[in-house]
FIVOPA-191075 format. One record per atom (N, C-alpha, C): residue number from 1; z, y, x. Coordinates in pm, whole numbers, plus 50000, padded with zeros to 5 digits. Atoms other than C-alpha are relative to their C-alpha. Example, Ala and Ser with C-alpha at 12.3 -4.5 7.8 and 13.67 -1.06 7.14 Angstrom:
<recs>
REC pos     z     y     x
REC   1 50000 49881 50089
REC   1 50780 49550 51230
REC   1 50000 50120 50090
REC   2 49994 49881 49918
REC   2 50714 49894 51367
REC   2 50073 50109 49923
</recs>
This chain:
<recs>
REC pos     z     y     x
REC   1 50111 50028 49907
REC   1 47869 51269 49103
REC   1 50055 50001 50142
REC   2 49953 50009 49862
REC   2 47942 51157 49458
REC   2 49922 50095 50089
REC   3 50063 49910 49904
REC   3 47875 51416 49724
REC   3 50031 49948 50139
REC   4 49979 50053 49866
REC   4 47826 51265 50068
REC   4 50033 50115 50094
REC   5 49956 49898 49906
REC   5 48000 51458 50341
REC   5 49975 49950 50140
REC   6 50030 50037 49863
REC   6 47866 51443 50693
REC   6 50080 50092 50092
REC   7 49916 49921 49912
REC   7 48122 51556 50948
REC   7 49925 50036 50126
REC   8 50062 49958 49875
REC   8 48013 51751 51252
REC   8 50092 49978 50118
REC   9 49904 50024 49893
REC   9 48328 51675 51452
REC   9 50105 49903 49948
REC  10 49894 50090 50045
REC  10 48604 51412 51446
REC  10 50111 50080 49931
REC  11 49893 49928 50069
REC  11 48883 51507 51203
REC  11 50122 50016 50089
REC  12 49872 49985 49931
REC  12 49204 51646 51341
REC  12 50108 49937 49915
REC  13 49892 50071 50070
REC  13 49508 51438 51250
REC  13 50131 50032 50070
REC  14 49865 49978 49947
REC  14 49870 51537 51296
REC  14 50093 49901 49933
REC  15 49899 50091 50053
REC  15 50142 51273 51255
REC  15 50132 50075 49995
REC  16 49880 49921 50023
REC  16 50448 51438 51107
REC  16 50117 49906 49972
REC  17 49885 50088 50024
REC  17 50788 51265 51132
REC  17 50084 50049 49883
REC  18 49918 49969 50118
REC  18 50988 51253 50807
REC  18 50115 49901 49997
REC  19 49887 50094 50002
REC  19 51340 51107 50788
REC  19 49991 49902 49885
REC  20 49987 50101 50106
REC  20 51386 50785 50592
REC  20 50122 49917 50032
REC  21 49885 50086 49979
REC  21 51664 50534 50550
REC  21 49977 49909 50120
REC  22 50011 50087 49884
REC  22 51714 50366 50887
REC  22 49908 50049 50108
REC  23 50089 49954 49894
REC  23 51472 50580 51088
REC  23 49911 50114 49957
REC  24 50097 49893 50026
REC  24 51162 50796 51064
REC  24 49871 49938 49949
REC  25 50134 50038 50045
REC  25 50841 50759 50868
REC  25 49904 50107 50050
REC  26 50100 49908 49946
REC  26 50529 50914 51023
REC  26 49887 50014 49899
REC  27 50105 49973 50098
REC  27 50294 51075 50773
REC  27 49883 50069 50067
REC  28 50122 49942 49943
REC  28 49935 51167 50854
REC  28 49965 50127 49924
REC  29 50042 49871 50056
REC  29 49845 51530 50794
REC  29 49857 50025 50045
REC  30 50142 49986 49968
REC  30 49466 51558 50778
REC  30 49959 50146 49993
REC  31 50047 49862 50011
REC  31 49276 51878 50838
REC  31 49942 50021 49860
REC  32 50032 49976 50141
REC  32 49195 52046 50504
REC  32 49862 49955 49957
REC  33 50136 50038 50041
REC  33 48819 51988 50501
REC  33 49986 49849 49992
REC  34 50008 50146 50004
REC  34 48856 51620 50584
REC  34 50083 49946 49884
REC  35 49917 50046 50111
REC  35 49139 51578 50333
REC  35 49927 50016 49867
REC  36 50076 49981 50124
REC  36 48917 51723 50059
REC  36 49889 49896 49987
REC  37 50106 50100 50003
REC  37 48630 51492 50154
REC  37 50056 49861 49968
REC  38 49935 50130 50024
REC  38 48867 51192 50154
REC  38 50037 49986 49852
REC  39 49961 50007 50141
REC  39 49002 51275 49808
REC  39 49878 49993 49909
REC  40 50121 50006 50082
REC  40 48654 51340 49666
REC  40 49940 49860 50001
REC  41 50059 50133 49986
REC  41 48534 51007 49799
REC  41 50075 49897 49917
REC  42 49921 50098 50074
REC  42 48822 50809 49649
REC  42 50003 50032 49850
REC  43 50003 49964 50141
REC  43 48818 51006 49321
REC  43 49877 49941 49930
REC  44 50121 50059 50055
REC  44 48462 50883 49267
REC  44 50020 49851 49968
REC  45 49981 50144 50012
REC  45 48584 50524 49303
REC  45 50122 49963 49916
REC  46 49871 50030 50061
REC  46 48924 50552 49133
REC  46 49991 49934 49862
REC  47 50005 50067 50131
REC  47 48822 50464 48772
REC  47 49970 49850 50010
REC  48 50031 50141 49981
REC  48 48668 50137 48888
REC  48 50115 49923 50063
REC  49 49883 50065 49939
REC  49 48973 50060 49101
REC  49 50105 49972 49894
REC  50 49897 50019 50102
REC  50 49210 50113 48809
REC  50 49964 49887 49904
REC  51 50040 50104 50094
REC  51 49006 49878 48592
REC  51 50031 49860 50051
REC  52 49976 50134 49947
REC  52 49067 49584 48828
REC  52 50147 49976 50033
REC  53 49857 50018 49971
REC  53 49442 49644 48876
REC  53 50072 49946 49878
REC  54 49923 50059 50109
REC  54 49675 49431 48667
REC  54 50120 50088 49966
REC  55 49883 49920 50038
REC  55 49969 49583 48474
REC  55 50122 49977 50089
REC  56 49884 50027 49914
REC  56 50210 49420 48722
REC  56 49993 50074 50133
REC  57 50006 49909 49885
REC  57 50096 49667 48991
REC  57 50059 50132 49950
REC  58 49925 49891 50062
REC  58 50350 49942 48926
REC  58 49991 50132 50075
REC  59 49996 49876 49921
REC  59 50322 50197 49208
REC  59 49860 50056 50021
REC  60 50123 49931 49959
REC  60 50054 50454 49284
REC  60 49883 49976 49905
REC  61 50107 50013 50098
REC  61 49859 50420 48962
REC  61 49940 50137 49971
REC  62 50072 49875 50026
REC  62 49596 50685 48895
REC  62 50011 50034 49852
REC  63 49987 49958 50140
REC  63 49672 50878 48576
REC  63 49902 50111 49964
REC  64 50099 49896 50027
REC  64 49411 51152 48613
REC  64 49900 50003 50115
REC  65 50103 49986 49898
REC  65 49081 51179 48794
REC  65 49889 50089 49946
REC  66 50112 49914 50033
REC  66 48811 51444 48791
REC  66 49894 49982 50109
REC  67 50100 50025 49896
REC  67 48511 51308 48982
REC  67 49916 50123 50033
REC  68 50082 49881 49975
REC  68 48322 51636 48940
REC  68 50070 50095 50097
REC  69 49924 49915 49909
REC  69 48599 51833 49110
REC  69 50049 49923 50123
REC  70 49955 50081 49887
REC  70 48687 51542 49338
REC  70 50150 50000 50016
REC  71 49854 49999 49994
REC  71 49055 51536 49248
REC  71 50056 49880 49924
REC  72 49931 50107 50071
REC  72 49297 51266 49140
REC  72 50150 50026 50003
REC  73 49856 49985 50006
REC  73 49662 51245 49043
REC  73 50062 49865 49969
REC  74 49929 50125 50021
REC  74 49905 50953 49060
REC  74 50113 50018 49900
REC  75 49885 49996 50090
REC  75 50173 50864 48808
REC  75 50123 50048 50076
REC  76 49877 49956 49932
REC  76 50498 51044 48893
REC  76 50087 49882 50042
REC  77 49926 50111 49941
REC  77 50719 50828 49110
REC  77 50115 49955 49912
REC  78 49883 50038 50078
REC  78 51022 50840 48882
REC  78 49963 49916 49878
REC  79 50040 50079 50117
REC  79 50840 50713 48574
REC  79 49949 49863 50042
REC  80 50047 50129 49949
REC  80 50669 50441 48779
REC  80 50118 49912 50038
REC  81 49883 50078 49960
REC  81 51003 50334 48921
REC  81 50074 49947 49878
REC  82 49933 50046 50121
REC  82 51153 50314 48572
REC  82 49927 49880 49939
REC  83 50077 50114 50051
REC  83 50870 50087 48457
REC  83 50022 49878 50087
REC  84 49979 50110 49907
REC  84 50918 49876 48769
REC  84 50135 49933 49975
REC  85 49866 50056 50021
REC  85 51291 49833 48706
REC  85 50006 49917 49872
REC  86 50000 50076 50125
REC  86 51234 49723 48347
REC  86 49927 49868 50016
REC  87 50077 50123 49979
REC  87 50969 49472 48449
REC  87 50075 49903 50091
REC  88 49924 50084 49908
REC  88 51187 49345 48733
REC  88 50115 49930 49929
REC  89 49889 50060 50073
REC  89 51485 49288 48506
REC  89 49951 49886 49910
REC  90 50054 50104 50087
REC  90 51267 49090 48264
REC  90 49955 49878 50080
REC  91 50045 50111 49918
REC  91 51115 48881 48542
REC  91 50115 49918 50055
REC  92 49884 50069 49944
REC  92 51449 48797 48699
REC  92 50070 49916 49893
REC  93 49933 50073 50106
REC  93 51592 48691 48364
REC  93 49933 49868 49968
REC  94 50075 50120 50035
REC  94 51321 48428 48326
REC  94 49979 49905 50118
REC  95 50027 50081 49880
REC  95 51326 48286 48682
REC  95 50129 49944 50059
REC  96 49885 50055 49926
REC  96 51557 48062 48884
REC  96 49993 50032 50148
REC  97 50019 49963 49861
REC  97 51411 48168 49219
REC  97 49913 50125 50005
REC  98 50076 49877 49983
REC  98 51288 48510 49324
REC  98 49953 50008 50145
REC  99 50061 49990 49867
REC  99 51052 48554 49620
REC  99 49976 50148 50031
REC 100 50020 49862 49955
REC 100 51060 48885 49809
REC 100 49920 49999 50129
REC 101 50083 49995 49879
REC 101 50793 48968 50064
REC 101 49927 50132 50006
REC 102 50089 49885 49988
REC 102 50602 49262 50203
REC 102 49906 49981 50117
REC 103 50110 50014 49906
REC 103 50303 49319 50425
REC 103 50034 50074 50130
REC 104 49971 49939 49870
REC 104 50342 49389 50796
REC 104 49893 50104 50033
REC 105 50092 49891 49961
REC 105 50189 49722 50906
REC 105 49886 50014 49900
REC 106 50101 50010 50107
REC 106 50011 49736 50574
REC 106 49889 50103 50015
REC 107 50104 49899 49997
REC 107 49828 50069 50585
REC 107 49920 49995 50130
REC 108 50069 50002 49871
REC 108 49748 50047 50955
REC 108 49906 49881 50014
REC 109 50081 50121 49989
REC 109 49596 49701 50901
REC 109 49880 49999 49906
REC 110 50110 49997 50097
REC 110 49356 49803 50622
REC 110 49889 50088 50056
REC 111 50109 49928 49937
REC 111 49036 49900 50799
REC 111 49884 50025 49906
REC 112 50116 49968 50084
REC 112 48701 50028 50668
REC 112 49932 49878 49940
REC 113 50068 50118 50052
REC 113 48549 49681 50634
REC 113 50077 49937 49885
REC 114 49917 50058 50105
REC 114 48842 49550 50429
REC 114 49991 50082 49872
REC 115 50014 49913 50118
REC 115 48824 49851 50197
REC 115 49865 49981 49934
REC 116 50134 50012 50057
REC 116 48450 49815 50152
REC 116 49984 49869 49921
REC 117 50010 50128 50070
REC 117 48477 49447 50057
REC 117 50074 50006 49867
REC 118 49922 49990 50123
REC 118 48751 49518 49803
REC 118 49931 50090 49898
REC 119 50067 49908 50092
REC 119 48556 49808 49653
REC 119 49874 49939 49941
REC 120 50118 50065 50055
REC 120 48239 49606 49618
REC 120 50037 49903 49888
REC 121 49956 50093 50105
REC 121 48439 49357 49411
REC 121 50032 50072 49869
REC 122 49979 49924 50124
REC 122 48509 49636 49161
REC 122 49869 50033 49930
REC 123 50130 49966 50055
REC 123 48137 49675 49103
REC 123 49958 50143 50029
REC 124 50033 49861 49967
REC 124 48130 50023 49256
REC 124 49864 50009 50067
REC 125 50129 49981 49933
REC 125 47792 50160 49370
REC 125 50018 50006 50152
REC 126 49992 50006 49855
REC 126 47714 50121 49737
REC 126 50010 50139 50064
REC 127 50003 49868 49936
REC 127 47659 50493 49806
REC 127 50139 50058 50022
REC 128 49866 49947 49972
REC 128 48019 50611 49754
REC 128 50082 49910 50091
REC 129 49928 50090 49909
REC 129 48150 50299 49930
REC 129 49962 50031 50144
REC 130 50047 49970 49865
REC 130 47935 50375 50233
REC 130 50054 50134 50048
REC 131 49946 49871 49961
REC 131 48050 50736 50229
REC 131 50146 49991 50039
REC 132 49859 50019 49966
REC 132 48414 50630 50227
REC 132 50014 49927 50133
REC 133 49995 50072 49872
REC 133 48351 50383 50508
REC 133 49981 50096 50117
REC 134 50024 49905 49890
REC 134 48214 50665 50722
REC 134 50123 50087 50026
REC 135 49880 49919 49981
REC 135 48521 50876 50660
REC 135 50110 49922 50071
REC 136 49896 50080 49937
REC 136 48754 50592 50755
REC 136 49967 49970 50147
REC 137 50037 50023 49859
REC 137 48555 50525 51072
REC 137 50021 50128 50082
REC 138 49969 49876 49929
REC 138 48592 50891 51163
REC 138 50148 50007 50034
REC 139 49857 50004 49970
REC 139 48967 50845 51137
REC 139 50029 49904 50115
REC 140 49985 50092 49887
REC 140 48942 50544 51368
REC 140 49963 50069 50130
REC 141 50043 49928 49880
REC 141 48754 50761 51615
REC 141 50102 50104 50043
REC 142 49895 49903 49969
REC 142 49041 51010 51593
REC 142 50132 49931 50035
REC 143 49885 50079 49956
REC 143 49282 50731 51702
REC 143 50097 49968 49887
REC 144 49916 50038 50113
REC 144 49414 50655 51351
REC 144 49937 49881 49929
REC 145 50059 50118 50066
REC 145 49323 50297 51257
REC 145 50060 49979 49862
REC 146 49952 50032 50133
REC 146 49354 50184 50900
REC 146 50004 50121 49909
REC 147 49986 49893 50096
REC 147 49459 50407 50614
REC 147 50108 50098 50044
REC 148 49895 49904 49964
REC 148 49648 50730 50684
REC 148 50114 49996 49900
REC 149 49883 50006 50087
REC 149 50001 50714 50545
REC 149 50032 50140 49950
REC 150 49965 49871 50057
REC 150 50082 50998 50308
REC 150 49902 50049 49896
REC 151 50095 49951 50101
REC 151 49758 51110 50135
REC 151 49988 49905 49881
REC 152 50013 50082 50120
REC 152 49725 50989 49775
REC 152 49880 49904 50003
REC 153 50113 50094 49999
REC 153 49377 50840 49832
REC 153 50031 49870 50074
REC 154 49965 50122 49926
REC 154 49526 50593 50082
REC 154 50075 49903 49910
REC 155 49924 50087 50091
REC 155 49767 50462 49818
REC 155 49907 49932 49901
REC 156 50096 50058 50094
REC 156 49477 50407 49578
REC 156 49920 49888 50067
REC 157 50077 50102 49928
REC 157 49278 50217 49841
REC 157 50086 49878 50033
REC 158 49912 50114 49973
REC 158 49577 50002 49939
REC 158 50015 49914 49876
REC 159 49987 50077 50123
REC 159 49614 49902 49575
REC 159 49879 49911 49976
REC 160 50118 50083 50029
REC 160 49256 49781 49544
REC 160 49986 49887 50102
REC 161 50004 50108 49900
REC 161 49278 49583 49869
REC 161 50100 49891 49965
REC 162 49896 50098 50029
REC 162 49606 49415 49776
REC 162 49981 49932 49865
REC 163 50031 50066 50127
REC 163 49466 49334 49431
REC 163 49947 49858 50023
REC 164 50046 50136 49970
REC 164 49308 49032 49600
REC 164 50115 49902 50006
REC 165 49881 50087 49996
REC 165 49654 48888 49668
REC 165 50062 49987 49861
REC 166 49951 50008 50138
REC 166 49761 48975 49312
REC 166 49923 49893 49923
REC 167 50082 50097 50073
REC 167 49471 48771 49177
REC 167 50031 49857 50045
REC 168 49971 50135 49951
REC 168 49555 48473 49399
REC 168 50132 49947 49944
REC 169 49872 50044 50057
REC 169 49917 48461 49283
REC 169 49985 49968 49852
REC 170 50019 50025 50143
REC 170 49810 48488 48919
REC 170 49922 49871 49976
REC 171 50081 50122 50015
REC 171 49549 48214 48962
REC 171 50082 49875 50027
REC 172 49914 50114 49969
REC 172 49818 47987 49107
REC 172 50112 49984 49898
REC 173 49903 50014 50107
REC 173 50032 48043 48799
REC 173 50131 50073 50020
REC 174 49874 49930 49972
REC 174 50294 48279 48943
REC 174 50002 50138 49935
REC 175 49975 49864 50046
REC 175 50425 48579 48754
REC 175 50057 50078 50118
REC 176 49948 49919 49889
REC 176 50490 48860 49000
REC 176 49983 50147 49968
REC 177 50014 49855 50003
REC 177 50525 49234 49044
REC 177 49963 50046 50139
REC 178 50025 49941 49867
REC 178 50399 49456 49322
REC 178 50028 50149 49994
REC 179 49973 49857 49982
REC 179 50533 49792 49432
REC 179 49946 50036 50138
REC 180 50073 49969 49877
REC 180 50296 49930 49699
REC 180 49966 49867 50069
REC 181 50029 50127 49934
REC 181 50299 49636 49946
REC 181 50117 49903 49990
REC 182 49888 50092 50024
REC 182 50624 49476 49824
REC 182 49964 49908 49884
REC 183 50028 50101 50102
REC 183 50560 49153 49633
REC 183 50130 49936 49956
REC 184 49885 50070 50057
REC 184 50822 49005 49400
REC 184 49945 49894 49906
REC 185 50053 50110 50080
REC 185 50727 48662 49266
REC 185 50115 49923 49937
REC 186 49898 50071 50075
REC 186 50920 48460 49010
REC 186 49961 49852 49994
REC 187 50031 50143 49987
REC 187 50942 48082 49060
REC 187 50104 49916 49928
REC 188 49914 50092 50074
REC 188 51095 47778 48893
REC 188 50105 49935 50087
REC 189 49904 50060 49909
REC 189 51290 47672 49202
REC 189 49959 50026 50143
REC 190 50033 49974 49860
REC 190 51297 47681 49585
REC 190 49865 49945 50044
REC 191 50129 50057 49961
REC 191 51000 47447 49625
REC 191 49885 50080 49941
REC 192 50102 49917 50064
REC 192 50800 47652 49379
REC 192 49990 50135 50070
REC 193 50001 49875 49925
REC 193 50903 47965 49568
REC 193 49926 49989 50131
REC 194 50073 50022 49875
REC 194 50775 47820 49893
REC 194 49850 49990 49974
REC 195 50143 50008 50034
REC 195 50446 47744 49720
REC 195 49944 50140 49975
REC 196 50046 49863 50023
REC 196 50423 48105 49606
REC 196 49979 50073 50132
REC 197 50015 49938 49868
REC 197 50477 48220 49965
REC 197 49875 49949 50070
REC 198 50120 50056 49936
REC 198 50205 47983 50087
REC 198 49874 50062 49940
REC 199 50114 49937 50066
REC 199 49963 48124 49829
REC 199 49984 50143 50050
REC 200 50005 49860 49959
REC 200 50053 48480 49929
REC 200 49955 50012 50146
REC 201 50041 49995 49859
REC 201 50020 48412 50303
REC 201 49850 49977 50015
REC 202 50142 50032 49989
REC 202 49677 48258 50258
REC 202 49915 50114 49946
REC 203 50076 49891 50060
REC 203 49557 48538 50029
REC 203 49997 50121 50091
REC 204 49995 49886 49909
REC 204 49672 48806 50273
REC 204 49916 49973 50125
REC 205 50079 50033 49881
REC 205 49514 48623 50568
REC 205 49852 50021 49974
REC 206 50140 49977 50033
REC 206 49180 48637 50388
REC 206 49964 50148 50004
REC 207 50021 49856 49994
REC 207 49224 49016 50383
REC 207 50024 50057 50140
REC 208 49966 49955 49866
REC 208 49317 49030 50751
REC 208 50141 50056 50010
REC 209 49863 49951 50005
REC 209 49681 49098 50661
REC 209 50097 49884 50016
REC 210 49898 50104 49991
REC 210 50006 48910 50708
REC 210 50134 50052 49951
REC 211 49868 49963 50048
REC 211 50360 48904 50578
REC 211 50087 50049 50113
REC 212 49894 49965 49907
REC 212 50648 49074 50751
REC 212 50109 49895 49981
REC 213 49916 50117 50021
REC 213 50840 48751 50797
REC 213 50149 50036 50000
REC 214 49858 49964 49993
REC 214 51170 48925 50881
REC 214 50053 50047 49864
REC 215 49956 49950 50129
REC 215 51178 49064 50527
REC 215 49963 49905 49886
REC 216 50036 50098 50102
REC 216 51057 48752 50345
REC 216 50124 49919 49963
REC 217 49878 50069 50043
REC 217 51331 48597 50135
REC 217 49975 49924 49871
REC 218 49993 50075 50125
REC 218 51382 48331 49868
REC 218 50143 50010 49950
REC 219 49868 49982 50057
REC 219 51675 48413 49643
REC 219 50019 49902 49885
REC 220 49972 50098 50105
REC 220 51832 48141 49429
REC 220 50137 50022 49935
REC 221 49866 49976 50053
REC 221 52193 48252 49381
REC 221 49995 50116 49900
REC 222 50009 49892 50101
REC 222 52224 48455 49058
REC 222 50067 50130 50041
REC 223 49932 49878 49958
REC 223 52474 48698 49209
REC 223 49920 50074 50106
REC 224 50082 49936 49896
REC 224 52251 48759 49511
REC 224 49876 50064 49938
REC 225 50116 49943 50068
REC 225 51952 48813 49285
REC 225 50038 50132 49933
REC 226 49958 49879 50070
REC 226 52143 49066 49076
REC 226 50029 50113 50098
REC 227 49959 49897 49904
REC 227 52278 49249 49380
REC 227 49881 50055 50077
REC 228 50108 49958 49912
REC 228 51967 49257 49595
REC 228 49879 50048 49921
REC 229 50124 49967 50069
REC 229 51676 49260 49352
REC 229 50019 50114 49901
REC 230 49983 49897 50102
REC 230 51811 49467 49066
REC 230 50060 50128 50057
REC 231 49951 49879 49934
REC 231 51972 49709 49311
REC 231 49902 50046 50105
REC 232 50113 49964 49914
REC 232 51634 49801 49467
REC 232 49955 49879 50081
REC 233 50057 50106 49919
REC 233 51451 49601 49731
REC 233 50073 49988 50132
REC 234 49929 50017 49874
REC 234 51594 49453 50053
REC 234 49929 50071 50115
REC 235 50058 49941 49880
REC 235 51541 49620 50386
REC 235 50051 49924 50120
REC 236 49956 50066 49878
REC 236 51578 49505 50744
REC 236 50142 50043 50037
REC 237 49869 49949 49964
REC 237 51896 49715 50763
REC 237 50112 49944 49913
REC 238 49893 50045 50086
REC 238 52085 49560 50474
REC 238 49950 49963 49863
REC 239 50040 50052 50130
REC 239 52086 49447 50113
REC 239 49940 50101 49906
REC 240 50057 49902 50091
REC 240 51982 49776 49955
REC 240 49914 50097 50077
REC 241 50089 49902 49939
REC 241 51710 50026 50025
REC 241 49928 50074 49890
REC 242 50082 49932 50099
REC 242 51494 50277 49848
REC 242 49862 49938 49998
REC 243 50138 50043 50009
REC 243 51153 50179 49722
REC 243 49917 50093 50086
REC 244 50064 49916 49901
REC 244 50912 50305 49983
REC 244 49858 49953 50027
REC 245 50130 50037 49947
REC 245 50567 50305 50132
REC 245 50020 49940 50137
REC 246 49987 50066 49871
REC 246 50518 50079 50435
REC 246 49925 50078 50107
REC 247 50078 49946 49888
REC 247 50347 50146 50767
REC 247 50071 50118 50064
REC 248 49920 49894 49940
REC 248 50619 50345 50940
REC 248 49961 50026 50146
REC 249 50034 49984 49860
REC 249 50485 50291 51291
REC 249 49888 50102 50018
REC 250 50105 49904 49969
REC 250 50260 50545 51458
REC 250 49883 49926 50063
REC 251 50115 50067 49940
REC 251 49914 50393 51514
REC 251 49956 50071 50127
REC 252 50049 49943 49876
REC 252 49794 50444 51867
REC 252 50108 50048 50095
REC 253 49888 49963 49913
REC 253 50138 50534 52003
REC 253 50096 49883 50006
REC 254 49922 50122 49985
REC 254 50336 50244 52142
REC 254 50137 50030 50060
REC 255 49866 49982 49946
REC 255 50700 50203 52228
REC 255 50083 50094 49915
REC 256 49910 49911 50073
REC 256 50988 50425 52125
REC 256 49936 50136 49979
REC 257 50055 49868 50030
REC 257 50898 50755 51961
REC 257 50109 50104 50024
REC 258 49891 49909 49964
REC 258 51103 51031 52124
REC 258 50013 50121 49909
REC 259 49996 49880 50082
REC 259 51022 51296 51864
REC 259 50101 49987 49886
REC 260 49917 49993 50120
REC 260 51262 51400 51589
REC 260 49928 50091 49902
REC 261 50077 49921 50099
REC 261 51150 51567 51263
REC 261 49983 50146 50037
REC 262 50011 49858 49967
REC 262 51219 51915 51398
REC 262 49890 50027 50102
REC 263 50103 49981 49899
REC 263 50961 51857 51671
REC 263 49863 50029 49940
REC 264 50121 49955 50068
REC 264 50684 51900 51416
REC 264 49882 49909 50002
REC 265 50110 50094 50009
REC 265 50458 51605 51484
REC 265 49924 49980 50128
REC 266 50083 50037 49886
REC 266 50198 51460 51718
REC 266 49855 50013 49960
REC 267 50143 49993 50023
REC 267 49829 51546 51735
REC 267 49934 49880 50064
REC 268 50068 50118 49946
REC 268 49625 51228 51772
REC 268 49869 50041 50064
REC 269 50130 49981 49935
REC 269 49325 51211 52001
REC 269 49995 50122 50089
REC 270 50000 49882 49914
REC 270 49436 51505 52214
REC 270 50084 49974 50124
</recs>
């Protein structure tokens, strides 16, 4: 049963810097009461979200949800990664061209309206959707646009939003995989790969999102495919990288970030 939570004050949000390959990822640390309300809200919606996700969405799948307690749990990362690698190897073996792309500022670009539209497409009742919208607007008021990076509920919501792009690629006849916001499409040749990119760009634009063009690649050489794709996903720094969540920038803070992880983070809206 959904329990609507009415906040009496804007949530406090601390952005905590965490080292990652090539720089720092900023994770949102929500105050405990708001974090509980956020998880309860998404737990109510999670079963319907999972029903609309295709098997080729490999990351951040919900394996347990207790709507009464308002808790959810995602599949462990290592097992999800193993499934992804197996599916990737099979897809590459059947394709002559592999398309790699990810979404620019993915989490920060997914606002309350975009989430609400995607959730309505799952057939979810309006009451929990409206409650979630209110929570996300409170985060906007606390100077954190989009989805907070780090909390599990954000990963679940990103999956349901990006499911729209999954459906568009499938409707156009493209086999593909998705790991968080990284899309890997399998095509019959370079021209077919360009068509897959056009489909993906249009589908993302309908969601108010866009590709990170600097990381968009069409791979046709078998050795390059084996080296880059089967040895993880490409990054802006080089041919290999760890699988990761996007949205590394700090919303609301522009320019270089002088903090290092030992500094402990930044309080937004203060």
